[in-house]
C-alpha positions in Angstrom: 103.1 116.3 87.5 106.2 114.0 87.1 108.3 116.4 89.2 105.7 116.2 92.0 105.6 112.4 91.8 109.4 112.3 91.9 109.3 114.8 94.9 111.6 117.1 93.0 110.9 120.4 94.7 113.6 122.2 92.7 112.0 121.1 89.4 108.5 122.1 90.6 109.9 125.5 91.6 111.5 126.0 88.2 108.4 125.0 86.4 106.3 127.4 88.4 108.8 130.1 87.8 108.4 129.5 84.1 104.7 130.0 84.3 103.3 126.5 84.9 99.8 126.6 86.5 100.0 124.9 89.9 96.3 123.8 89.5 96.6 122.2 86.1 94.8 118.9 85.9 95.8 115.7 84.1 93.5 113.5 82.1 92.1 112.1 85.3 91.6 115.7 86.6 94.3 115.1 89.2 96.4 118.2 90.2 99.9 118.2 91.6 98.4 118.5 95.1 96.3 115.3 94.5 99.4 113.5 93.5 101.4 114.7 96.5 98.6 113.8 98.9 98.2 110.4 97.3 101.9 109.8 97.9 101.8 111.2 101.4 104.5 113.7 100.6 104.1 116.3 103.4 107.0 118.4 102.2 105.6 118.6 98.7 102.1 119.2 100.1 103.4 122.1 102.2 105.3 123.6 99.3 102.3 123.4 96.9 100.0 124.9 99.4 102.4 127.8 100.0 102.3 128.3 96.2 98.5 128.6 96.3 97.5 125.1 95.2 93.7 124.6 95.4 92.8 122.5 98.4 89.4 121.7 97.0 90.1 120.8 93.4 88.2 117.6 92.4 89.3 114.8 90.1 87.0 113.0 87.8 85.6 111.0 90.7 85.0 114.3 92.6 87.7 113.5 95.1 89.9 116.2 96.7 93.5 115.9 97.7 92.4 115.2 101.3 90.3 112.3 100.0 93.4 110.9 98.3 95.4 111.2 101.5 92.7 109.4 103.5 92.2 106.6 101.0 95.9 105.9 101.0 96.2 106.0 104.8 98.6 108.9 104.9 97.7 110.3 108.3 100.3 113.1 108.4 99.3 114.3 105.0 95.6 114.2 105.9 96.3 116.1 109.1 98.3 118.7 107.2 95.5 119.3 104.7 92.9 119.5 107.5 95.1 122.0 109.4 95.2 124.1 106.3 91.4 124.1 106.2 90.7 121.5 103.6 87.0 120.6 103.6 86.6 117.5 105.7 82.9 117.1 104.7 83.7 116.5 101.1 82.0 113.7 99.2 82.9 111.9 96.0 80.8 110.8 93.0 79.5 107.8 94.9 78.5 110.1 97.8 81.1 108.6 100.1 82.5 110.8 102.8 86.0 110.6 104.1 85.0 108.4 107.0 83.6 105.9 104.6 87.0 105.8 103.0 88.9 105.6 106.3 87.1 102.4 107.4 88.5 100.6 104.4 92.1 101.0 105.5 94.1 98.1 106.9 94.8 100.0 110.1 92.1 102.6 110.3 92.0 103.6 114.0 94.2 106.7 113.9 92.6 108.0 110.7 89.1 107.5 112.1 90.2 109.3 115.2 91.6 112.2 113.3 88.4 112.6 111.2 86.0 112.3 114.2 88.1 114.6 116.3 87.5 117.3 113.7 83.9 116.4 112.7 82.1 114.0 115.1 79.0 114.2 112.9 80.8 112.3 110.1 79.8 109.1 111.9 76.2 109.8 110.9 76.9 110.6 107.3 75.1 108.4 104.8 76.2 107.3 101.4 73.9 107.2 98.3 72.5 103.9 99.7 71.8 105.4 103.1 74.7 103.5 104.7 76.9 104.9 107.4 80.6 104.0 107.8 79.5 101.5 110.4 77.3 99.8 107.8 80.3 99.6 105.6 82.3 98.0 108.4 79.6 95.3 108.9 79.2 94.7 105.2 83.0 94.4 104.5 83.8 92.7 107.9 86.1 95.5 109.0 86.3 94.7 112.7 89.1 97.1 113.7 87.3 100.0 112.0 84.0 99.0 113.6 85.7 99.0 117.0 87.2 102.4 116.4 83.8 103.8 115.4 82.0 102.3 118.3 84.6 103.6 120.8 83.6 107.1 119.6 79.8 106.6 119.7 78.0 106.1 123.0 74.7 105.3 121.3 75.2 103.8 117.9 72.0 103.6 115.8 72.0 99.8 115.4 68.4 99.9 114.1 69.4 102.0 111.1 68.1 100.3 107.9 70.5 99.3 105.2 
């Protein structure tokens, strides 16, 4: 795990050659791929995927490496994971989808665009309190995110109950 955080590909390679399990989880159930995605390290993500890292492993909050990339705003890392067929419809233990996470970013427009280009139906996804990403924008006063969502939605359901 430390070698991944340090982006030391040679050390990761040596550890794998010595029999280390690429999908080992730490005490928070994070894998090497979670850590690389969280850091936005596309080189390490690519290497780990080539070595058969599990794209869908979940940490203790039921978050995948793709969720970590989205939460940290690492657009290129998120795109790379999506291109490798990571599940974009994944939800965490709070029933939040990736779009719910994306609207919380400081500069969410490009991440929202990436997610909705892949899965337009994410804009209708509800969390465990029946709130869409647009509800989250209103509740948290995320104007840039709300604007990005509304640009992609000809007929927002403004009557949806929170």
